[in-house]
C-alpha positions as semicolon CSV with decimal commas, in nm:
position;residue;x (nm);y (nm);z (nm)
1;M;-6,899;-2,911;2,912
2;T;-7,085;-2,915;2,581
3;G;-7,059;-2,720;2,260
4;P;-6,755;-2,633;2,048
5;H;-6,410;-2,622;2,201
6;P;-6,325;-2,257;2,279
7;A;-5,994;-2,294;2,096
8;G;-6,178;-2,274;1,764
9;Q;-6,001;-2,340;1,436
10;A;-5,638;-2,452;1,448
11;P;-5,387;-2,189;1,327
12;R;-5,283;-2,247;0,966
13;A;-5,017;-1,984;0,890
14;A;-4,743;-1,827;1,100
15;V;-4,472;-1,565;1,055
16;V;-4,152;-1,602;1,257
17;T;-3,902;-1,315;1,247
18;G;-3,531;-1,388;1,273
19;A;-3,588;-1,751;1,176
20;D;-3,257;-1,806;0,996
21;S;-3,100;-1,983;1,298
22;G;-3,126;-2,055;1,669
23;I;-3,457;-2,007;1,847
24;G;-3,629;-1,867;1,537
25;R;-3,542;-2,171;1,327
26;A;-3,650;-2,408;1,603
27;V;-3,981;-2,223;1,635
28;A;-4,046;-2,229;1,259
29;V;-3,987;-2,603;1,246
30;A;-4,198;-2,667;1,558
31;L;-4,490;-2,478;1,407
32;A;-4,453;-2,666;1,078
33;M;-4,462;-2,993;1,270
34;R;-4,795;-2,876;1,411
35;G;-4,942;-2,821;1,067
36;M;-4,868;-2,456;0,994
37;D;-4,726;-2,292;0,684
38;V;-4,449;-2,055;0,786
39;G;-4,319;-1,715;0,676
40;I;-3,950;-1,680;0,761
41;T;-3,752;-1,358;0,790
42;W;-3,377;-1,304;0,795
43;H;-3,149;-1,005;0,829
44;T;-2,793;-1,109;0,734
45;D;-2,808;-1,488;0,684
46;E;-3,013;-1,564;0,373
47;A;-2,858;-1,911;0,342
48;G;-2,965;-1,987;0,697
49;A;-3,320;-1,879;0,619
50;D;-3,322;-2,107;0,315
51;E;-3,211;-2,395;0,538
52;T;-3,496;-2,323;0,775
53;A;-3,738;-2,315;0,482
54;A;-3,609;-2,653;0,365
55;E;-3,676;-2,800;0,711
56;V;-4,029;-2,657;0,711
57;R;-4,096;-2,806;0,368
58;G;-3,952;-3,133;0,489
59;H;-4,249;-3,152;0,725
60;G;-4,489;-3,107;0,436
61;R;-4,569;-2,739;0,491
62;R;-4,522;-2,430;0,277
63;A;-4,238;-2,191;0,353
64;V;-4,189;-1,837;0,222
65;V;-3,883;-1,624;0,293
66;A;-3,819;-1,249;0,304
67;R;-3,551;-1,013;0,437
68;L;-3,644;-0,798;0,737
69;D;-3,418;-0,516;0,859
70;L;-3,573;-0,370;1,173
71;T;-3,324;-0,083;1,177
72;R;-3,519;0,057;0,881
73;L;-3,845;0,154;1,043
74;P;-4,130;0,203;0,992
75;G;-4,106;0,071;0,636
76;A;-3,950;-0,264;0,725
77;A;-4,268;-0,382;0,897
78;H;-4,440;-0,412;0,559
79;V;-4,267;-0,751;0,530
80;I;-4,534;-0,891;0,765
81;D;-4,801;-0,795;0,513
82;E;-4,593;-0,932;0,227
83;L;-4,553;-1,271;0,392
84;A;-4,919;-1,281;0,496
85;E;-5,020;-1,218;0,135
86;R;-4,794;-1,496;0,011
87;L;-4,926;-1,737;0,276
88;G;-5,288;-1,632;0,222
89;R;-5,339;-1,531;0,588
90;V;-5,155;-1,497;0,919
91;D;-5,279;-1,666;1,235
92;V;-4,959;-1,651;1,440
93;L;-4,681;-1,394;1,469
94;V;-4,365;-1,475;1,663
95;N;-4,148;-1,167;1,721
96;N;-3,809;-1,335;1,759
97;A;-3,563;-1,108;1,574
98;G;-3,337;-0,929;1,818
99;T;-3,000;-0,775;1,890
100;G;-2,802;-0,653;2,191
101;T;-2,484;-0,495;2,321
102;A;-2,207;-0,579;2,567
103;T;-2,109;-0,222;2,649
104;P;-2,084;-0,041;2,983
105;F;-2,368;0,205;3,043
106;L;-2,136;0,508;3,041
107;D;-1,992;0,411;2,701
108;I;-2,312;0,340;2,507
109;T;-2,374;0,580;2,219
110;L;-2,713;0,720;2,124
111;D;-2,693;0,540;1,788
112;A;-2,632;0,205;1,960
113;L;-2,920;0,267;2,200
114;R;-3,157;0,353;1,917
115;E;-3,058;0,048;1,713
116;V;-3,129;-0,195;1,997
117;L;-3,458;-0,026;2,086
118;D;-3,569;-0,029;1,721
119;V;-3,489;-0,397;1,667
120;D;-3,603;-0,529;2,006
121;L;-3,900;-0,305;2,088
122;T;-4,022;-0,069;1,815
123;G;-3,990;-0,337;1,548
124;P;-4,206;-0,592;1,735
125;F;-4,457;-0,313;1,809
126;L;-4,498;-0,228;1,440
127;C;-4,490;-0,589;1,320
128;S;-4,758;-0,679;1,575
129;Q;-4,979;-0,394;1,457
130;R;-4,959;-0,524;1,100
131;A;-5,031;-0,883;1,201
132;A;-5,312;-0,794;1,443
133;R;-5,492;-0,581;1,185
134;R;-5,486;-0,875;0,944
135;M;-5,601;-1,120;1,210
136;I;-5,895;-0,894;1,291
137;A;-5,987;-0,849;0,924
138;Q;-5,976;-1,219;0,846
139;G;-6,163;-1,320;1,166
140;G;-6,102;-1,618;1,390
141;G;-5,864;-1,457;1,635
142;G;-5,490;-1,517;1,644
143;R;-5,174;-1,559;1,845
144;I;-4,883;-1,321;1,901
145;V;-4,577;-1,443;2,090
146;N;-4,296;-1,203;2,178
147;I;-3,956;-1,354;2,249
148;T;-3,816;-1,146;2,533
149;S;-3,548;-1,274;2,772
150;V;-3,488;-1,334;3,140
151;H;-3,373;-0,973;3,110
152;E;-3,736;-0,877;3,064
153;H;-3,747;-0,938;3,438
154;Q;-3,395;-0,888;3,577
155;P;-3,094;-0,676;3,471
156;R;-2,754;-0,763;3,334
157;V;-2,437;-0,557;3,349
158;G;-2,336;-0,425;3,006
159;A;-2,680;-0,472;2,853
160;A;-2,865;-0,149;2,935
161;P;-3,036;-0,101;2,594
162;Y;-3,123;-0,472;2,569
163;C;-3,272;-0,485;2,918
164;A;-3,467;-0,163;2,858
165;A;-3,605;-0,299;2,530
166;K;-3,694;-0,643;2,665
167;G;-3,854;-0,495;2,977
168;G;-4,055;-0,266;2,753
169;L;-4,157;-0,554;2,529
170;G;-4,278;-0,743;2,834
171;L;-4,513;-0,463;2,937
172;L;-4,614;-0,403;2,575
173;T;-4,715;-0,770;2,568
174;Q;-4,950;-0,710;2,860
175;V;-5,110;-0,400;2,706
176;M;-5,158;-0,580;2,374
177;A;-5,315;-0,874;2,556
178;L;-5,574;-0,644;2,714
179;E;-5,655;-0,451;2,398
180;L;-5,659;-0,742;2,153
181;A;-5,854;-0,984;2,373
182;P;-6,195;-0,871;2,238
183;H;-6,077;-0,981;1,893
184;G;-5,982;-1,329;2,012
185;I;-5,609;-1,254;1,980
186;T;-5,390;-1,375;2,263
187;V;-5,052;-1,215;2,330
188;N;-4,782;-1,374;2,545
189;A;-4,408;-1,345;2,603
190;V;-4,150;-1,622;2,620
191;A;-3,841;-1,528;2,822
192;P;-3,542;-1,753;2,747
193;G;-3,237;-1,779;2,969
194;E;-2,904;-1,890;2,825
195;I;-2,988;-2,093;2,515
196;A;-2,724;-2,263;2,300
197;T;-2,757;-2,062;1,977
198;P;-2,530;-1,866;1,741
199;M;-2,619;-1,549;1,939
200;T;-2,449;-1,699;2,245
201;G;-2,166;-1,859;2,046
202;Q;-2,291;-2,213;2,106
203;E;-2,443;-2,331;1,780
204;D;-2,500;-2,708;1,763
205;E;-2,367;-2,750;2,115
206;D;-2,473;-3,059;2,310
207;V;-2,621;-2,880;2,608
208;S;-2,613;-3,194;2,822
209;R;-2,232;-3,181;2,811
210;T;-2,203;-2,814;2,911
211;S;-2,182;-2,724;3,279
212;R;-2,351;-2,412;3,415
213;P;-2,314;-2,435;3,792
214;G;-2,516;-2,120;3,851
215;V;-2,824;-2,253;3,669
216;P;-3,035;-2,487;3,885
217;L;-3,074;-2,739;3,599
218;G;-2,697;-2,718;3,551
219;R;-2,682;-2,653;3,175
220;P;-2,782;-2,410;2,900
221;G;-3,111;-2,462;2,720
222;D;-3,168;-2,606;2,376
223;A;-3,353;-2,388;2,123
224;R;-3,609;-2,665;2,078
225;E;-3,701;-2,633;2,445
226;V;-3,797;-2,271;2,384
227;A;-3,977;-2,362;2,063
228;A;-4,194;-2,616;2,242
229;V;-4,332;-2,345;2,471
230;V;-4,387;-2,107;2,179
231;A;-4,567;-2,382;1,986
232;F;-4,801;-2,439;2,279
233;L;-4,880;-2,068;2,309
234;A;-4,943;-2,055;1,932
235;S;-5,184;-2,348;1,944
236;G;-5,555;-2,377;2,001
237;E;-5,487;-2,543;2,335
238;A;-5,357;-2,211;2,473
239;S;-5,684;-2,031;2,403
240;Y;-5,722;-1,909;2,763
241;V;-5,362;-1,796;2,810
242;T;-5,286;-1,429;2,749
243;G;-5,075;-1,152;2,898
244;A;-4,828;-1,397;3,054
245;S;-4,450;-1,422;3,042
246;W;-4,318;-1,778;3,027
247;A;-3,960;-1,816;3,151
248;V;-3,765;-2,095;2,979
249;D;-3,445;-2,063;3,176
250;G;-3,360;-2,378;3,371
251;G;-3,444;-2,188;3,690
252;M;-3,202;-1,900;3,622
253;L;-3,446;-1,633;3,736
254;R;-3,462;-1,796;4,077
255;M;-3,088;-1,728;4,105
256;G;-3,072;-1,397;3,924
257;P;-2,930;-1,396;3,568
258;M;-2,595;-1,257;3,679
259;A;-2,547;-1,541;3,927
260;G;-2,689;-1,794;3,683
261;S;-2,425;-1,718;3,423
262;H;-2,130;-1,629;3,645
263;L;-2,116;-1,879;3,932
264;R;-1,835;-2,126;3,868
265;D;-1,908;-2,399;4,122
266;D;-2,193;-2,564;4,312
267;Q;-2,119;-2,417;4,654
268;W;-2,450;-2,230;4,649
269;R;-2,636;-2,562;4,656
270;R;-2,517;-2,629;5,012
271;P;-2,709;-2,477;5,308
């Protein structure tokens, strides 16, 4: 094969929403390690966002920080433009900010439903529009990665709004991939299983010491394991990957997320 590599120019600037801790922080740092300046958003933990920014700068890259409240739509999405202006461009958007519920279907209020759908589905939709328009205007293509969940693919009791939003974001990813492909913009989803983060009450947990009998790999995931997949999808090397959903779940989807998180012994391993 001769001629230029189809990956083109390496991405230089990324925006990662919800990057004040957990998967978002790990993604921001992973992208910085791969030579990108990073825009970081936070909702309630400004100090956490500043810590993420310090880690990014520790790898010799620029970091800019802004608050993003996806319950205040459509106006909140302007933060993507603000960060892109401060960075000088945007080559990568990672829609990581999210929320959920642990409420039985019959007890969920309309307000709770709307909040989860706004944060987990409508927010990424509007943020992606902003980023894609800028990518098209600046030329050179781009990368959008939507952080969904294993519940993009399979349900969980008590998480009706979350599952609906993540399932919707998964199909939105596929439509975006089709429509943005002519502009050289790839769009993929990353679907984590149980990851040791503040959202799951496991911040700074040594995942190798935590038993999860219902997960084939036998443990929760580390946020850096998710970030590594995101970093690949955000890179030039992933130039022919679009419209896909990448499960990072230790095999949980092979078991079903309910079994993966609720089985208490290894009896299932025996024929």
